[in-house]
N, C-alpha and C positions, 0 to 999 in steps of 0.2 A: 438559490441554494442548490447544491449538488443533489441529484436525485438519488435517494438511498436505495440500494439494491437489496432484494430479498427481504424487505422490511417486515412484512407479516411473519415470516419464518423466523427472523432474528428475534423479534419480540417474544414469540412463543418459546423458543429454545432458551432464552435468557430467564424465563419464568419469572417475570417482573411482578413485584408486589410493593405496596406503599412501605416506605421506611428502609428499603434496601439500598446498598451502596454499590453502584455500578461504575465500571471504568470503560470509557470509550477511548481506546488507545490510538485511534486514528480519527479524531473528531471532525476534521475537515471543516466545512461550513456549518455543521451541526444537523445534517439530515436525519441520521439515525437518532442522535442525542435528543432532538426535540420531541420525538415520540417516546423515548425512554423516560424522559422527565415527567411526561403526563401519566406514566404508569407507576412511578415510584414515589410520587407525592401523596400525602404530605409526609414530611420528615425523612425523605430520601436524600441521598447524596450522590452527585455525579462528578466524577473526575474525568476531564477531557484533556487529551494530549495531542499536540501536533507539532512537527518539526518546523513548520512554515509559520513565521510570525504574522504574515498577512492572514492566514487561515485562522489563527488565534483571534485576531481582531474581528474577523467576520463571524466566528463562532460566538464571541462575546456579544456582538450586536444581535445575533439571531436567537440567543438563548437566555440572556439576562432577565428580560421581562417574564418570559415563560417560566423560568425557574422560580421567580419570586411569586408569581401567580399560583404555582403549584406547591409552594412551600418546600422547595428542594434546594439543598446547598449545592452551589455550583462552583467548582474549582477547575480553573483552566491553567495548563502549564505548557509553556513553549519548549517541549523536549520530545525526543524520539521515544517511541514506546519501549525500545530496548532498555531505557533508563527507568522503567517503571518501579522496579524494586527500590531504587534509591529515592525516587520521588515519594513513594509511600512512607519510607523511613524518615526522610527529612521533614515531611509535613505531619508526621505522627497520625497517619490516617488508618493504620491497621490494615487487615486484609479485606478484600472485596468479596461481595456476593456473586459478582459476575463480571466478565471481561469480554469486550467485543473488539475484534481487529478486522476492520474492512481494508484489505490490502490493495484495494483498487486504486487505480491512478485517477485522480480527480479531474473531472472535466474542467474545473476552474483553473487548474494548472495549464491545461492546453489552451484555454481561451483567453486568459487574461494575466498569466504570471510574467510574461515577457522574459522567461528564463531559458527559452529554447527547447521545451519539451516536445513541441509539435513540429513535424517535418513540413506541415502545410503553411507555416508562418515564418517569415525571415526575421529571426531574432538572434541575439547574441547566444552563442552555443555554450550555455552554462550547464543546464541539465541537473542542477543539484537544488535541494529544497531549502537550503540556507547558505549563508555566506562563508561558513567555516570549512566547507568541503572543497576539494579541488575541482575547478570547473572543467567541463569537457574540453574546451579549447586548449587549456594548458596541458591536460592529460594527453591529447592527441599530438602535441608537439614532441612529447618525450617517450611515449610508450614504444616498446620494441615490437617488431613484426610478430614474433612467436606468441608474445603475450596477448597482443591485440586480436589475433586470429582465434586464440583459445577463448577469449572473453566473448567475442561474437558468436562463437559456436556453442559455448557452454551456457551463456546467459540469455542468448537470443535464439538459439537453435537455428542459426542462419546457415543454410546450405552452401552459400557462396562466401563463407567467412574468410577463407584464405585469399580469394580474389579481391575482396573488399579491403582487407587489412593491407594487402600488397599495394593496392592503388592509393590508399591513404598515405602510407609511408613514401611512396613515390611522389606523390603531389605536394606533400608538405616541404619538400626540398626547394620548390619554386614558388609556392603559393600559400599564404596563410589560410588556415581553416578556422575561421572566427565566427561565422554565422551558420545558421541551420542550413540555408540553401547552398552554401559552400560544400557542406557534407553531403547533401542530397545529390548534388551534381556528380561528385566523386563516386557515390554508390551507383548511380545510373550508368556511369562509364564502365564500372567494374563488372557489372552483372550481364548475362546474356540478354539479348533484346527481348526474347520471349518472357523473361521474368518481369519486364516492365509493364506487361499487360495481364498480370495476375489479378485475382480479386483484391489482395491486400497490396498496399503501396510498397515498392521495393526497399524503401528505407525503414519500414516498420520495425523489423527485428533488430537492425543495427541500433536504432534509437532506444529500443527496449533494452538491449544488452548494455549499452553505455549507462542508461539511467539506473538500472539495477546494480551494476558494478560500482558506479561512482557514489551511490547513496547507501552501499552495503546492505541492500534490502534483504537479501537472503541471510546474511550473517546476523542482522538485527532480529529477524524472525526466529532464527535458531536460539539466540540469547534469551529472548523473552520466554520462549517455551521451556528452556532449561531452568528458568527461575519461577515457573508457574506456581509452585507450592509456596512460594514467598510472596505471591501476589493474590491468589484467590483462596478463600477459605475451603476447608473440606465441606462437600455438599454444594459448593458454588459451581456455577456454569461458565463454560468458555464457548464463544462462537467466533469462528474464523472464516472469513470470506476471501477466497483467493481467485485470481484471474488468469493464471497461467500454470502449466504443469509443474514447473520447478518449485513454486510455492506449495502447491497442493500436495506434491510428493513429500515435502518436508513435514507438513502437518499430518498427513496420513501415517507416515512412518513413526512420527512421534506418539500419535494417539495409540497406534499398534503396540509399541514398546511399553508405553505406560500402562496400557490395559493388561498386557501380559504380566507386568509386575504388580498388578492390583492397586495401582495408584490412580486409575482413572476408569470411568465407565463411558464407553462410546455411545452417543445417542443416535448417530447417523451412520448406519452400516455402509450406506453408499452416500456420496455427497448429494445435497439438495441443489437442484439447479432451477433457474427461473422458468416459469410456465410461459406458454406462447404469448399470452396477453401482456405480461410484463416486458418480454422481449420486443413485442410490437410497439409498446409505448416508450421503451427505453432500450434501443438496440445495443447500447454499450454494455447491458447486463448479460448478453448472450453467453459469455464465457465464464460467468460467475459459478463458483462452487462453494457451498456452505458446509462446514463440518462442525459438529458440536459435541461436547463431552461434559461429564460431571467429575469434579475433583474429588477423590476418595481420601 
């Protein structure tokens, strides 16, 4: 199971009690949800969403028995959290007492999805969570230079965005870019040699940018936030865990605007970050930032 980040803090901010209806909008393998279930039983309800059908199967396997033991109604839906409002309406579920969005990139996607999320494994360059989205290898065939360099700069904060975009456009004329290692080699050719020996892998930001863009991750976050009053009850809690500055900025600005208009009470003046011990046990948690609020 994916190790849940900032678990203790998440459970505290959600203010979990028996009988509550909680949504885990990014259920993944069920890391956070398994602990939520223990707190909301008996008579609680958990709605878990994930865009990846394999994650849905894994969540069902991990949570079904636990939900039964704790007398919690478990509802799992293979949808993106941006569709939450429609899911609640279609299933006649009403509004929730709490919403969790862990925007982190699952280690399970890196290790076993086979969809090209990792630059350390040679896999088909797909980079999407489901089969309905345009795969990265198709996108890289047709994207124009200006658009690609903007994507790498805006979504990946890549300092060599122009050079990498230029090299991709140049190379695709003579070579298919179909696998992760095809793209990694192009990136290595495009950047200065000193960039190859930094702390982070030279392909990190390019892969991040393409993943965020192709899966519309920032747009989906903005959409769910814009509909929050149709998802969470007044007095209900929201907890959002982000892992890079683009996401955190969206959440921070949204909280600020809603608070100014007296529609939300911010519980975290500054984002909560993992303590040393958690980072030591789970290094992938180091960039996590948790923000929480109460809907008014």
